[in-house]
PyMOL Python script that loads the backbone (N, CA, C, O; Angstrom):
from pymol import cmd

cmd.read_pdbstr("""\
ATOM      1  N   UNK A   1    -135.659 -24.685  34.944  1.00  0.00           N
ATOM      2  CA  UNK A   1    -135.430 -23.333  34.480  1.00  0.00           C
ATOM      3  C   UNK A   1    -135.321 -22.421  35.688  1.00  0.00           C
ATOM      4  O   UNK A   1    -136.111 -22.539  36.625  1.00  0.00           O
ATOM      5  N   UNK A   2    -134.358 -21.518  35.681  1.00  0.00           N
ATOM      6  CA  UNK A   2    -134.189 -20.601  36.796  1.00  0.00           C
ATOM      7  C   UNK A   2    -135.266 -19.524  36.773  1.00  0.00           C
ATOM      8  O   UNK A   2    -135.893 -19.286  35.741  1.00  0.00           O
ATOM      9  N   UNK A   3    -135.474 -18.883  37.902  1.00  0.00           N
ATOM     10  CA  UNK A   3    -136.459 -17.814  37.992  1.00  0.00           C
ATOM     11  C   UNK A   3    -136.122 -16.679  37.038  1.00  0.00           C
ATOM     12  O   UNK A   3    -137.009 -16.130  36.385  1.00  0.00           O
ATOM     13  N   UNK A   4    -134.852 -16.327  36.954  1.00  0.00           N
ATOM     14  CA  UNK A   4    -134.421 -15.249  36.063  1.00  0.00           C
ATOM     15  C   UNK A   4    -134.724 -15.612  34.604  1.00  0.00           C
ATOM     16  O   UNK A   4    -135.232 -14.778  33.855  1.00  0.00           O
ATOM     17  N   UNK A   5    -134.425 -16.823  34.205  1.00  0.00           N
ATOM     18  CA  UNK A   5    -134.698 -17.254  32.832  1.00  0.00           C
ATOM     19  C   UNK A   5    -136.197 -17.262  32.563  1.00  0.00           C
ATOM     20  O   UNK A   5    -136.644 -16.882  31.481  1.00  0.00           O
ATOM     21  N   UNK A   6    -136.956 -17.689  33.537  1.00  0.00           N
ATOM     22  CA  UNK A   6    -138.410 -17.707  33.393  1.00  0.00           C
ATOM     23  C   UNK A   6    -138.966 -16.298  33.226  1.00  0.00           C
ATOM     24  O   UNK A   6    -139.834 -16.065  32.384  1.00  0.00           O
ATOM     25  N   UNK A   7    -138.466 -15.358  34.028  1.00  0.00           N
ATOM     26  CA  UNK A   7    -138.905 -13.962  33.930  1.00  0.00           C
ATOM     27  C   UNK A   7    -138.522 -13.368  32.581  1.00  0.00           C
ATOM     28  O   UNK A   7    -139.313 -12.640  31.981  1.00  0.00           O
ATOM     29  N   UNK A   8    -137.327 -13.666  32.099  1.00  0.00           N
ATOM     30  CA  UNK A   8    -136.882 -13.156  30.794  1.00  0.00           C
ATOM     31  C   UNK A   8    -137.767 -13.711  29.681  1.00  0.00           C
ATOM     32  O   UNK A   8    -138.121 -12.989  28.749  1.00  0.00           O
ATOM     33  N   UNK A   9    -138.120 -14.974  29.775  1.00  0.00           N
ATOM     34  CA  UNK A   9    -138.976 -15.592  28.772  1.00  0.00           C
ATOM     35  C   UNK A   9    -140.358 -14.945  28.785  1.00  0.00           C
ATOM     36  O   UNK A   9    -140.920 -14.665  27.726  1.00  0.00           O
ATOM     37  N   UNK A  10    -140.907 -14.706  29.970  1.00  0.00           N
ATOM     38  CA  UNK A  10    -142.207 -14.059  30.077  1.00  0.00           C
ATOM     39  C   UNK A  10    -142.168 -12.646  29.504  1.00  0.00           C
ATOM     40  O   UNK A  10    -143.097 -12.238  28.806  1.00  0.00           O
ATOM     41  N   UNK A  11    -141.121 -11.905  29.785  1.00  0.00           N
ATOM     42  CA  UNK A  11    -140.981 -10.549  29.245  1.00  0.00           C
ATOM     43  C   UNK A  11    -140.910 -10.576  27.717  1.00  0.00           C
ATOM     44  O   UNK A  11    -141.489  -9.709  27.062  1.00  0.00           O
ATOM     45  N   UNK A  12    -140.219 -11.541  27.150  1.00  0.00           N
ATOM     46  CA  UNK A  12    -140.119 -11.647  25.706  1.00  0.00           C
ATOM     47  C   UNK A  12    -141.473 -11.962  25.097  1.00  0.00           C
ATOM     48  O   UNK A  12    -141.844 -11.362  24.088  1.00  0.00           O
ATOM     49  N   UNK A  13    -142.212 -12.876  25.677  1.00  0.00           N
ATOM     50  CA  UNK A  13    -143.549 -13.214  25.187  1.00  0.00           C
ATOM     51  C   UNK A  13    -144.447 -11.991  25.285  1.00  0.00           C
ATOM     52  O   UNK A  13    -145.178 -11.681  24.344  1.00  0.00           O
ATOM     53  N   UNK A  14    -144.399 -11.298  26.407  1.00  0.00           N
ATOM     54  CA  UNK A  14    -145.219 -10.101  26.640  1.00  0.00           C
ATOM     55  C   UNK A  14    -144.931  -9.031  25.588  1.00  0.00           C
ATOM     56  O   UNK A  14    -145.855  -8.485  24.986  1.00  0.00           O
ATOM     57  N   UNK A  15    -143.664  -8.736  25.372  1.00  0.00           N
ATOM     58  CA  UNK A  15    -143.310  -7.645  24.465  1.00  0.00           C
ATOM     59  C   UNK A  15    -143.492  -8.001  22.995  1.00  0.00           C
ATOM     60  O   UNK A  15    -143.726  -7.111  22.178  1.00  0.00           O
ATOM     61  N   UNK A  16    -143.390  -9.277  22.640  1.00  0.00           N
ATOM     62  CA  UNK A  16    -143.474  -9.689  21.236  1.00  0.00           C
ATOM     63  C   UNK A  16    -144.859 -10.164  20.819  1.00  0.00           C
ATOM     64  O   UNK A  16    -145.064 -10.523  19.660  1.00  0.00           O
ATOM     65  N   UNK A  17    -145.797 -10.172  21.735  1.00  0.00           N
ATOM     66  CA  UNK A  17    -147.141 -10.672  21.433  1.00  0.00           C
ATOM     67  C   UNK A  17    -147.825  -9.782  20.400  1.00  0.00           C
ATOM     68  O   UNK A  17    -147.689  -8.559  20.426  1.00  0.00           O
ATOM     69  N   UNK A  18    -148.560 -10.415  19.495  1.00  0.00           N
ATOM     70  CA  UNK A  18    -149.348  -9.663  18.514  1.00  0.00           C
ATOM     71  C   UNK A  18    -150.677  -9.221  19.112  1.00  0.00           C
ATOM     72  O   UNK A  18    -151.427  -8.472  18.486  1.00  0.00           O
ATOM     73  N   UNK A  19    -150.964  -9.685  20.320  1.00  0.00           N
ATOM     74  CA  UNK A  19    -152.172  -9.282  21.041  1.00  0.00           C
ATOM     75  C   UNK A  19    -151.820  -8.146  21.992  1.00  0.00           C
ATOM     76  O   UNK A  19    -150.686  -8.053  22.464  1.00  0.00           O
ATOM     77  N   UNK A  20    -152.777  -7.297  22.268  1.00  0.00           N
ATOM     78  CA  UNK A  20    -152.581  -6.261  23.273  1.00  0.00           C
ATOM     79  C   UNK A  20    -152.617  -6.902  24.651  1.00  0.00           C
ATOM     80  O   UNK A  20    -153.598  -7.544  25.024  1.00  0.00           O
ATOM     81  N   UNK A  21    -151.527  -6.719  25.409  1.00  0.00           N
ATOM     82  CA  UNK A  21    -151.424  -7.339  26.721  1.00  0.00           C
ATOM     83  C   UNK A  21    -151.134  -6.259  27.752  1.00  0.00           C
ATOM     84  O   UNK A  21    -150.334  -5.352  27.522  1.00  0.00           O
ATOM     85  N   UNK A  22    -151.802  -6.377  28.895  1.00  0.00           N
ATOM     86  CA  UNK A  22    -151.634  -5.391  29.967  1.00  0.00           C
ATOM     87  C   UNK A  22    -151.618  -6.104  31.297  1.00  0.00           C
ATOM     88  O   UNK A  22    -152.253  -7.144  31.469  1.00  0.00           O
ATOM     89  N   UNK A  23    -150.881  -5.532  32.245  1.00  0.00           N
ATOM     90  CA  UNK A  23    -150.921  -5.993  33.632  1.00  0.00           C
ATOM     91  C   UNK A  23    -151.347  -4.792  34.455  1.00  0.00           C
ATOM     92  O   UNK A  23    -150.836  -3.687  34.274  1.00  0.00           O
ATOM     93  N   UNK A  24    -152.305  -5.022  35.376  1.00  0.00           N
ATOM     94  CA  UNK A  24    -152.794  -3.933  36.213  1.00  0.00           C
ATOM     95  C   UNK A  24    -152.607  -4.267  37.685  1.00  0.00           C
ATOM     96  O   UNK A  24    -152.432  -5.423  38.072  1.00  0.00           O
ATOM     97  N   UNK A  25    -152.648  -3.229  38.476  1.00  0.00           N
ATOM     98  CA  UNK A  25    -152.725  -3.347  39.925  1.00  0.00           C
ATOM     99  C   UNK A  25    -154.171  -3.662  40.261  1.00  0.00           C
ATOM    100  O   UNK A  25    -155.042  -3.503  39.405  1.00  0.00           O
ATOM    101  N   UNK A  26    -154.452  -4.099  41.470  1.00  0.00           N
ATOM    102  CA  UNK A  26    -155.824  -4.395  41.879  1.00  0.00           C
ATOM    103  C   UNK A  26    -156.754  -3.191  41.789  1.00  0.00           C
ATOM    104  O   UNK A  26    -157.973  -3.352  41.725  1.00  0.00           O
ATOM    105  N   UNK A  27    -156.194  -1.998  41.784  1.00  0.00           N
ATOM    106  CA  UNK A  27    -157.000  -0.787  41.658  1.00  0.00           C
ATOM    107  C   UNK A  27    -157.280  -0.440  40.193  1.00  0.00           C
ATOM    108  O   UNK A  27    -158.023   0.501  39.913  1.00  0.00           O
ATOM    109  N   UNK A  28    -156.694  -1.191  39.259  1.00  0.00           N
ATOM    110  CA  UNK A  28    -156.879  -0.917  37.838  1.00  0.00           C
ATOM    111  C   UNK A  28    -155.799  -0.046  37.235  1.00  0.00           C
ATOM    112  O   UNK A  28    -155.828   0.230  36.036  1.00  0.00           O
ATOM    113  N   UNK A  29    -154.843   0.396  38.047  1.00  0.00           N
ATOM    114  CA  UNK A  29    -153.727   1.196  37.517  1.00  0.00           C
ATOM    115  C   UNK A  29    -152.856   0.293  36.651  1.00  0.00           C
ATOM    116  O   UNK A  29    -152.514  -0.821  37.050  1.00  0.00           O
ATOM    117  N   UNK A  30    -152.501   0.775  35.472  1.00  0.00           N
ATOM    118  CA  UNK A  30    -151.661   0.003  34.561  1.00  0.00           C
ATOM    119  C   UNK A  30    -150.246  -0.107  35.097  1.00  0.00           C
ATOM    120  O   UNK A  30    -149.642   0.896  35.479  1.00  0.00           O
ATOM    121  N   UNK A  31    -149.719  -1.315  35.126  1.00  0.00           N
ATOM    122  CA  UNK A  31    -148.347  -1.562  35.572  1.00  0.00           C
ATOM    123  C   UNK A  31    -147.426  -1.861  34.391  1.00  0.00           C
ATOM    124  O   UNK A  31    -146.293  -1.382  34.344  1.00  0.00           O
ATOM    125  N   UNK A  32    -147.918  -2.657  33.435  1.00  0.00           N
ATOM    126  CA  UNK A  32    -147.166  -3.011  32.230  1.00  0.00           C
ATOM    127  C   UNK A  32    -148.120  -3.008  31.055  1.00  0.00           C
ATOM    128  O   UNK A  32    -149.254  -3.473  31.169  1.00  0.00           O
ATOM    129  N   UNK A  33    -147.670  -2.489  29.935  1.00  0.00           N
ATOM    130  CA  UNK A  33    -148.445  -2.555  28.703  1.00  0.00           C
ATOM    131  C   UNK A  33    -147.481  -2.890  27.577  1.00  0.00           C
ATOM    132  O   UNK A  33    -146.341  -2.427  27.578  1.00  0.00           O
ATOM    133  N   UNK A  34    -147.929  -3.689  26.617  1.00  0.00           N
ATOM    134  CA  UNK A  34    -147.029  -3.964  25.493  1.00  0.00           C
ATOM    135  C   UNK A  34    -147.329  -2.987  24.348  1.00  0.00           C
ATOM    136  O   UNK A  34    -148.322  -2.261  24.382  1.00  0.00           O
ATOM    137  N   UNK A  35    -146.467  -2.983  23.353  1.00  0.00           N
ATOM    138  CA  UNK A  35    -146.597  -2.041  22.232  1.00  0.00           C
ATOM    139  C   UNK A  35    -147.924  -2.201  21.506  1.00  0.00           C
ATOM    140  O   UNK A  35    -148.536  -1.210  21.108  1.00  0.00           O
ATOM    141  N   UNK A  36    -148.372  -3.432  21.331  1.00  0.00           N
ATOM    142  CA  UNK A  36    -149.628  -3.651  20.612  1.00  0.00           C
ATOM    143  C   UNK A  36    -150.815  -3.037  21.365  1.00  0.00           C
ATOM    144  O   UNK A  36    -151.707  -2.463  20.739  1.00  0.00           O
ATOM    145  N   UNK A  37    -150.836  -3.149  22.694  1.00  0.00           N
ATOM    146  CA  UNK A  37    -151.891  -2.526  23.495  1.00  0.00           C
ATOM    147  C   UNK A  37    -151.878  -1.018  23.271  1.00  0.00           C
ATOM    148  O   UNK A  37    -152.933  -0.401  23.124  1.00  0.00           O
ATOM    149  N   UNK A  38    -150.710  -0.436  23.246  1.00  0.00           N
ATOM    150  CA  UNK A  38    -150.580   1.012  22.984  1.00  0.00           C
ATOM    151  C   UNK A  38    -151.119   1.369  21.604  1.00  0.00           C
ATOM    152  O   UNK A  38    -151.838   2.357  21.455  1.00  0.00           O
ATOM    153  N   UNK A  39    -150.778   0.571  20.594  1.00  0.00           N
ATOM    154  CA  UNK A  39    -151.254   0.804  19.232  1.00  0.00           C
ATOM    155  C   UNK A  39    -152.775   0.729  19.151  1.00  0.00           C
ATOM    156  O   UNK A  39    -153.411   1.573  18.519  1.00  0.00           O
ATOM    157  N   UNK A  40    -153.351  -0.276  19.787  1.00  0.00           N
ATOM    158  CA  UNK A  40    -154.805  -0.450  19.746  1.00  0.00           C
ATOM    159  C   UNK A  40    -155.519   0.753  20.357  1.00  0.00           C
ATOM    160  O   UNK A  40    -156.537   1.205  19.833  1.00  0.00           O
ATOM    161  N   UNK A  41    -154.992   1.266  21.455  1.00  0.00           N
ATOM    162  CA  UNK A  41    -155.649   2.374  22.151  1.00  0.00           C
ATOM    163  C   UNK A  41    -155.233   3.748  21.651  1.00  0.00           C
ATOM    164  O   UNK A  41    -155.935   4.733  21.877  1.00  0.00           O
ATOM    165  N   UNK A  42    -154.100   3.817  20.976  1.00  0.00           N
ATOM    166  CA  UNK A  42    -153.631   5.106  20.481  1.00  0.00           C
ATOM    167  C   UNK A  42    -152.956   5.976  21.536  1.00  0.00           C
ATOM    168  O   UNK A  42    -152.941   7.201  21.424  1.00  0.00           O
ATOM    169  N   UNK A  43    -152.400   5.334  22.560  1.00  0.00           N
ATOM    170  CA  UNK A  43    -151.672   6.042  23.610  1.00  0.00           C
ATOM    171  C   UNK A  43    -150.230   5.578  23.634  1.00  0.00           C
ATOM    172  O   UNK A  43    -149.918   4.463  23.216  1.00  0.00           O
ATOM    173  N   UNK A  44    -149.352   6.441  24.129  1.00  0.00           N
ATOM    174  CA  UNK A  44    -147.969   6.040  24.375  1.00  0.00           C
ATOM    175  C   UNK A  44    -147.908   5.257  25.697  1.00  0.00           C
ATOM    176  O   UNK A  44    -148.773   5.411  26.559  1.00  0.00           O
ATOM    177  N   UNK A  45    -146.893   4.432  25.842  1.00  0.00           N
ATOM    178  CA  UNK A  45    -146.727   3.654  27.057  1.00  0.00           C
ATOM    179  C   UNK A  45    -146.702   4.559  28.289  1.00  0.00           C
ATOM    180  O   UNK A  45    -147.355   4.271  29.293  1.00  0.00           O
ATOM    181  N   UNK A  46    -145.947   5.650  28.205  1.00  0.00           N
ATOM    182  CA  UNK A  46    -145.844   6.554  29.359  1.00  0.00           C
ATOM    183  C   UNK A  46    -147.212   7.137  29.752  1.00  0.00           C
ATOM    184  O   UNK A  46    -147.472   7.361  30.934  1.00  0.00           O
ATOM    185  N   UNK A  47    -148.074   7.378  28.773  1.00  0.00           N
ATOM    186  CA  UNK A  47    -149.414   7.873  29.081  1.00  0.00           C
ATOM    187  C   UNK A  47    -150.226   6.812  29.812  1.00  0.00           C
ATOM    188  O   UNK A  47    -150.836   7.082  30.847  1.00  0.00           O
ATOM    189  N   UNK A  48    -150.226   5.593  29.255  1.00  0.00           N
ATOM    190  CA  UNK A  48    -151.018   4.523  29.865  1.00  0.00           C
ATOM    191  C   UNK A  48    -150.548   4.185  31.273  1.00  0.00           C
ATOM    192  O   UNK A  48    -151.367   3.869  32.136  1.00  0.00           O
ATOM    193  N   UNK A  49    -149.254   4.245  31.516  1.00  0.00           N
ATOM    194  CA  UNK A  49    -148.732   3.910  32.838  1.00  0.00           C
ATOM    195  C   UNK A  49    -149.113   4.951  33.900  1.00  0.00           C
ATOM    196  O   UNK A  49    -148.883   4.734  35.089  1.00  0.00           O
ATOM    197  N   UNK A  50    -149.684   6.055  33.482  1.00  0.00           N
ATOM    198  CA  UNK A  50    -150.183   7.049  34.435  1.00  0.00           C
ATOM    199  C   UNK A  50    -151.708   6.999  34.554  1.00  0.00           C
ATOM    200  O   UNK A  50    -152.317   7.874  35.169  1.00  0.00           O
ATOM    201  N   UNK A  51    -152.323   5.962  33.959  1.00  0.00           N
ATOM    202  CA  UNK A  51    -153.773   5.845  33.921  1.00  0.00           C
ATOM    203  C   UNK A  51    -154.244   4.581  34.622  1.00  0.00           C
ATOM    204  O   UNK A  51    -153.457   3.710  34.994  1.00  0.00           O
ATOM    205  N   UNK A  52    -155.574   4.517  34.788  1.00  0.00           N
ATOM    206  CA  UNK A  52    -156.230   3.318  35.316  1.00  0.00           C
ATOM    207  C   UNK A  52    -157.193   2.799  34.243  1.00  0.00           C
ATOM    208  O   UNK A  52    -157.505   3.494  33.277  1.00  0.00           O
ATOM    209  N   UNK A  53    -157.648   1.577  34.437  1.00  0.00           N
ATOM    210  CA  UNK A  53    -158.558   0.966  33.471  1.00  0.00           C
ATOM    211  C   UNK A  53    -159.791   1.844  33.240  1.00  0.00           C
ATOM    212  O   UNK A  53    -160.257   1.969  32.107  1.00  0.00           O
ATOM    213  N   UNK A  54    -160.317   2.447  34.296  1.00  0.00           N
ATOM    214  CA  UNK A  54    -161.518   3.274  34.172  1.00  0.00           C
ATOM    215  C   UNK A  54    -161.276   4.469  33.231  1.00  0.00           C
ATOM    216  O   UNK A  54    -162.221   4.981  32.630  1.00  0.00           O
ATOM    217  N   UNK A  55    -160.029   4.909  33.103  1.00  0.00           N
ATOM    218  CA  UNK A  55    -159.712   6.050  32.251  1.00  0.00           C
ATOM    219  C   UNK A  55    -159.872   5.746  30.777  1.00  0.00           C
ATOM    220  O   UNK A  55    -160.014   6.668  29.974  1.00  0.00           O
ATOM    221  N   UNK A  56    -159.853   4.475  30.398  1.00  0.00           N
ATOM    222  CA  UNK A  56    -159.986   4.130  28.983  1.00  0.00           C
ATOM    223  C   UNK A  56    -161.336   3.500  28.666  1.00  0.00           C
ATOM    224  O   UNK A  56    -161.602   3.137  27.521  1.00  0.00           O
ATOM    225  N   UNK A  57    -162.186   3.372  29.680  1.00  0.00           N
ATOM    226  CA  UNK A  57    -163.514   2.771  29.478  1.00  0.00           C
ATOM    227  C   UNK A  57    -164.486   3.773  28.872  1.00  0.00           C
ATOM    228  O   UNK A  57    -164.393   4.976  29.116  1.00  0.00           O
ATOM    229  N   UNK A  58    -165.410   3.262  28.088  1.00  0.00           N
ATOM    230  CA  UNK A  58    -166.522   4.096  27.645  1.00  0.00           C
ATOM    231  C   UNK A  58    -167.409   4.338  28.856  1.00  0.00           C
ATOM    232  O   UNK A  58    -167.385   3.557  29.807  1.00  0.00           O
ATOM    233  N   UNK A  59    -168.179   5.393  28.834  1.00  0.00           N
ATOM    234  CA  UNK A  59    -168.962   5.817  30.003  1.00  0.00           C
ATOM    235  C   UNK A  59    -169.787   4.678  30.615  1.00  0.00           C
ATOM    236  O   UNK A  59    -169.859   4.561  31.838  1.00  0.00           O
ATOM    237  N   UNK A  60    -170.399   3.851  29.789  1.00  0.00           N
ATOM    238  CA  UNK A  60    -171.244   2.778  30.299  1.00  0.00           C
ATOM    239  C   UNK A  60    -170.499   1.652  30.995  1.00  0.00           C
ATOM    240  O   UNK A  60    -171.118   0.815  31.651  1.00  0.00           O
ATOM    241  N   UNK A  61    -169.187   1.620  30.862  1.00  0.00           N
ATOM    242  CA  UNK A  61    -168.390   0.536  31.466  1.00  0.00           C
ATOM    243  C   UNK A  61    -167.595   0.954  32.702  1.00  0.00           C
ATOM    244  O   UNK A  61    -166.952   0.118  33.337  1.00  0.00           O
ATOM    245  N   UNK A  62    -167.635   2.230  33.042  1.00  0.00           N
ATOM    246  CA  UNK A  62    -166.847   2.728  34.184  1.00  0.00           C
ATOM    247  C   UNK A  62    -167.259   2.062  35.486  1.00  0.00           C
ATOM    248  O   UNK A  62    -166.399   1.663  36.271  1.00  0.00           O
ATOM    249  N   UNK A  63    -168.562   1.935  35.731  1.00  0.00           N
ATOM    250  CA  UNK A  63    -169.025   1.325  36.984  1.00  0.00           C
ATOM    251  C   UNK A  63    -168.528  -0.114  37.110  1.00  0.00           C
ATOM    252  O   UNK A  63    -168.130  -0.544  38.192  1.00  0.00           O
ATOM    253  N   UNK A  64    -168.551  -0.849  36.013  1.00  0.00           N
ATOM    254  CA  UNK A  64    -168.064  -2.228  36.056  1.00  0.00           C
ATOM    255  C   UNK A  64    -166.556  -2.277  36.273  1.00  0.00           C
ATOM    256  O   UNK A  64    -166.068  -3.135  37.008  1.00  0.00           O
ATOM    257  N   UNK A  65    -165.831  -1.391  35.661  1.00  0.00           N
ATOM    258  CA  UNK A  65    -164.378  -1.324  35.875  1.00  0.00           C
ATOM    259  C   UNK A  65    -164.098  -1.008  37.344  1.00  0.00           C
ATOM    260  O   UNK A  65    -163.210  -1.606  37.952  1.00  0.00           O
ATOM    261  N   UNK A  66    -164.846  -0.082  37.904  1.00  0.00           N
ATOM    262  CA  UNK A  66    -164.665   0.250  39.324  1.00  0.00           C
ATOM    263  C   UNK A  66    -164.966  -0.952  40.204  1.00  0.00           C
ATOM    264  O   UNK A  66    -164.257  -1.192  41.182  1.00  0.00           O
ATOM    265  N   UNK A  67    -166.001  -1.709  39.876  1.00  0.00           N
ATOM    266  CA  UNK A  67    -166.344  -2.885  40.656  1.00  0.00           C
ATOM    267  C   UNK A  67    -165.243  -3.951  40.558  1.00  0.00           C
ATOM    268  O   UNK A  67    -164.834  -4.525  41.567  1.00  0.00           O
ATOM    269  N   UNK A  68    -164.779  -4.204  39.350  1.00  0.00           N
ATOM    270  CA  UNK A  68    -163.774  -5.231  39.136  1.00  0.00           C
ATOM    271  C   UNK A  68    -162.409  -4.867  39.719  1.00  0.00           C
ATOM    272  O   UNK A  68    -161.680  -5.728  40.212  1.00  0.00           O
ATOM    273  N   UNK A  69    -162.082  -3.592  39.654  1.00  0.00           N
ATOM    274  CA  UNK A  69    -160.729  -3.171  40.048  1.00  0.00           C
ATOM    275  C   UNK A  69    -160.676  -2.461  41.387  1.00  0.00           C
ATOM    276  O   UNK A  69    -159.661  -1.844  41.710  1.00  0.00           O
ATOM    277  N   UNK A  70    -161.734  -2.531  42.170  1.00  0.00           N
ATOM    278  CA  UNK A  70    -161.726  -1.954  43.506  1.00  0.00           C
ATOM    279  C   UNK A  70    -161.381  -0.481  43.520  1.00  0.00           C
ATOM    280  O   UNK A  70    -160.683  -0.008  44.417  1.00  0.00           O
ATOM    281  N   UNK A  71    -161.870   0.250  42.522  1.00  0.00           N
ATOM    282  CA  UNK A  71    -161.637   1.695  42.473  1.00  0.00           C
ATOM    283  C   UNK A  71    -162.575   2.390  43.444  1.00  0.00           C
ATOM    284  O   UNK A  71    -163.688   1.933  43.705  1.00  0.00           O
ATOM    285  N   UNK A  72    -162.102   3.489  43.961  1.00  0.00           N
ATOM    286  CA  UNK A  72    -162.944   4.285  44.841  1.00  0.00           C
ATOM    287  C   UNK A  72    -163.507   5.495  44.120  1.00  0.00           C
ATOM    288  O   UNK A  72    -164.109   6.377  44.732  1.00  0.00           O
ATOM    289  N   UNK A  73    -163.299   5.524  42.789  1.00  0.00           N
ATOM    290  CA  UNK A  73    -163.841   6.638  41.993  1.00  0.00           C
ATOM    291  C   UNK A  73    -162.868   7.705  41.900  1.00  0.00           C
ATOM    292  O   UNK A  73    -163.134   8.730  41.272  1.00  0.00           O
TER     293      UNK A  73
END
""", "prot")
cmd.dss("prot")
cmd.show_as("cartoon", "prot")
cmd.util.cbc("prot")
cmd.orient("prot")
């Protein structure tokens, strides 16, 4: 399978998944989100792509998100 075909297949799986799927940068900034992830959180894709994981965490989980995603706060 060519790289292009493989990437197209991955994009189709990502976008059609019934599970909420997200890809983040090492800092926790959202890079890709699928529609189901948006539905679960109640945000539009454009909103989430301007956020980081810590922005959607409940207060008690922010420190752990910062630890996991190398956030500087």
